[in-house]
N, C-alpha and C positions, 0 to 999 in steps of 0.2 A: 504494500499501500503505501501510496505515496501521500505527501503534507507540503502544503505551503512553508516558508521559510519562518514565516510567523510563529504559526504552527509547530513548529520543529524548536527554534529558540523557544517557545514557553515553555514544553514538554519536556527540554532538556535542562533546564531548569530548576524541576520541580526536582525534591530531593526527599528520603524519608529517616528516621530516625526511632528506632524503637527502643521505651523505655519502660524500665522496670519499677513498677511499683509496689511497695510496700505492703503488705496490711497493715494496720496500725493498729485498729478498733479491736481490743477484747469483748466488747459489747454481745458478743453472739458467743454459744459453746459450738467450737470450729471444730475438727479432725483436721490432723495433719494437711489432708493434704489439699485445705481449705485455708489453711493460713499461708500455704507460699504466692509470693508475687505472682500478680498480675501484668499485664503491658497494653500499654499506650501507643500509639503510632504519632508520631510528628511528624507534620508534612510542611513543608518552606522552600521556596523560591530561592531561600537570604543565606544556605548555608552553602559549606563545600568542603571537601577532605584534602587537608593539603600536600598529604603525602599516602602514599596506598599502608604506610606501615603505623600511621595514627589515626586516630577515633576522628569523628568527623569535629572542626572545627568551626563555631557559630561567628558570625560576622557581627558588626555593632549594628547593624540596623535587620538584625533577625527577629526582632521584637514590632513585626506589624501587628495587627488585631488580630485576636486567635478564636475561631470559630469551632468550640468543642461540640464533636460530633457524637453522637450514641445511636446506636442500630438498634430493632427491634428485638423480638421475640419471646422473652429476652436468651432464650438460649441459641442464639445466634454469634456471629462475631464479623468484624472488621476488620478487611482484610488490606494486604500492600500492593494488590494489585490494580490496575488502572480504574477511575471511573470518571466519566466524562463529567458528572453533577460536578464533583470534588473538584476536580482539572477547571472549569469554570468558575465554583469558587477562590481558588488557589491564584486565578488568573488576573481576581480582582482584586489581589495584592492583600490577600488572608493568609494567617501559616491554621493550619486544622490541626485538630487534637481527637484521635478517634481513639476511647475510652474502653477497651473490653474488657469491662468490669466482671468481677464474678459470679457467675452462672453465663457466661460466653462457652461457646464450644471452644475445645483445645488447648483448657488446663486440667482437665482430670476428671472423672465425676465426681470427688469428692467437691469440687469447685464448682462443678455446675449446681451439682444438689444442695447446696449452701443456700443459694438463692430463694427458691419457694420458701415461702412463709417468713421471710425476711426482705419482700421486696417494699418499696419506697424507704428503706432505712439500710440495709447494707451496701445495695446498688447506688444510693446517696452518695456517703460515707465515699465508696470509693471512688468515686467521679470527683469529688473535692480533693480528697487524697492526690490524684491525679492534676489535677491544677492547680495544688502546691507543688508540686514536683516539679512541674513545667516554669512555675514561677521562680521558686527557687534556683532555677538552673538559669536564667535570664530566659528564657524561651518563652513568656506574656507581661504584661503589663496588666496588673490586678484591676485596673480601671475599663481594661480595653477588651472585654470579655465576654462574648456571645453565645448562646448554645442553641443548637437545633439539633432534631429528634422526631421518632416516626415510628407507632404503633407503641409501643413501650418504651424508645426511647423519646417519644412525645411524653409518656406516663411518667418516666425520670426528669426530662428536662420541668416541668410543668413542677416536681416536686421540687426541684432544685431552686426555681425561682420564689417558691414558697417557703420552703425551709431556709434557705438562705437569700433571700430576698438582697444583701447587698454584695452576691458574687459576680451578676450578672449584670449588663447595659439592656440588653434585649434576647428575646425568645424567637424562632421560628418551628412551629410541630406541624406535622401533618398527620391526619387519623390518628391524636391523640387518645391514650384511655385516659379520661378525667377522673369517673364516677363509675369503681366493678361494681356497684350497688343497682347504677342504674344501668350498668351494659351485661350484668348478669344474666336480665331478661328477656335483652332483646338479641344478643350474640350470636354467631353460631356456635361457637365453643365454648358454653359455658362453664363446663368442666375444668376449664383453664383457667375462670375465673378463681373456681375452690381451692386449685393444686397452688395458684400464684400464693393466694393467700391466707394459705390454713397450712401448704407443706404438701409433704407427700402423704398427710391423711385427710387432703382434702378429697381424693380418690372414694375413699370411704364416706365420706360428708353428703357427695354431691347430691344433690334433688333439682328435681323440675320446680318445686315450689320453696325456695329460699326462707327461713325463720327468719322472726327478727335478730332474733342472735346472729345469724349468717351475714344479713343486710349491712347489721352492726360494724359488721368485722369487715366487708367488705368497703364501706365506708371511711373507716378510721387509716383503711392501707392507703386511700386513694387523695389524688392533687386535689380534690376540690375542697379535703378539709384544711388545708392550708392558704386559700384562696384570699383569705383577708390580710395574709401578711403581702401579695404579692405586690409590686409597685413599680416591674419595669415593662414595654409596651409588648405585646406579644401579637403575634403572626398567626392566624390559623390556618390550613391549608385542607379541605377536606373534598372525601366523596363521594357523593350523595350516594351511588350504588354500595357502600358500603354494607357486607354483612359482616365482617368481624369486629368492627369499631363500629357500629352506626355512629350517623352524624349525629347524630343526638345529642352524645357524647360531648362533642367540641360546643356543640351551639350552646348547652348548659353550661359550660365554663366563659365562653366568651361574654354572655349575659352575668354572667356573674363577675367577671371581672370590669364588667360596662356598670355595674350597679356600684362597683367601688371606686371606679373612677380611673380606672386604670386604660388607657392607651392600647385599644385591640383592634384589629382588622381581620376579617373572615373572609375567604374566597373558597367557594363551594363552587367543585367540577361537576357538573351535573351525570354525566356520562361515565363516570369514573370511581373503581372499588377500592380497595384498601391499597394497591400501590400505588395508586396514580403514577400508572405507569404508560398511559395513550401518550405515543410522541409530542404532541402539542402539548399536553397536560402536563409531563413533565418538564417540559419547556419554559411553559408559561408559571410551575409551581417552584423552580430555582431560580428564574430571571427575578421573579416576586421577593425572593428569599434574597438575593445580593442587594436588591432593591431598598427592602424591608433592612438588612444591616448596616446600610450605605450611609443609611439617617442618624446609626445611633452611635458609629465605630469614627474613633476621631483619627 
C-alpha cells in the first residue's frame, strides 16, 4: 500500500512506550496474580531513541495534552497495533495513554477475575495510578488531561470524573454504562450486570426479576451515584439501535448533568448499534471528539 508523504511523515513520528504500573491499593483481597503490575501504553510523536542500546528518551516537548483512553469489555485489552481513530487523535497533537487496568486480557486469570465485584473501585484506582505514573515520569501535565472511553470504558470514564472531579478537564464517552440498575432491565446481557456487580456469585444471583437489594447494588456500583460531583464538560455519543447499553443509559446521565449545570453535548447516531462503527458514524464520532477536546485542552 502506498501513502502520501504527509501521511508517511505523520505515521513515522508516532512512537509508543509500555509503562508498568505497580498495584498500590491493598483495599481488596487479592491473590498473588492480581497483585502483579499491569500495563499502560503511552503513545507520542514527541519522543525518540538516541541509540539502539538506550531506553526511549523523552524530549522536552513531550508534554502535549494527554488523552487517557479506556477500553470496554471490561475483559478486553488495548494493543500496540495501528488504530486509525487513535492515529487521528495523535495527529492533532495529543499524547495518548491506553490503560490496561486489571480485568484486561493478557495478564493472567487471577488478574482478570479480580475485577468482577469490584467495578467502579478497583478499575478506577488502576487508572488513577497509571495517570499518576505518567505525571511522575514527566509525560503529562496534571492540568491538561482528558478521558475517553466506550461501553465499560465509558462506565469507567464517567466514574472517574465523578470520583476524581479535579483530575480531568473534559470527557468523551461512547455508549457508556452509566446506570446498571437501569441497564439490567433493558440490555441484551442482563447477566453481565450481575457478574460485574457481584463477582463470580453473580451467576447464581442472576434473575430476570431483580430484587430491591439487586437494584440498590447496581445503582451503588454505577457512575450515576457520583453525578452530583461532576464538573467537567462531557460529550456523549450514542447509538440509537444499541441493545447492549441502550440509549436510555446515556440520556439519563446527560439529563442529570444538565440539571446540575454541567456542560454536556449529546450526539445520537440513529442507525448505529453499540460499536458506532458505520464508516460515516465512526468518522463523525471521532471528529467531534477531537473538536470537543480541542476546546478544553491547552
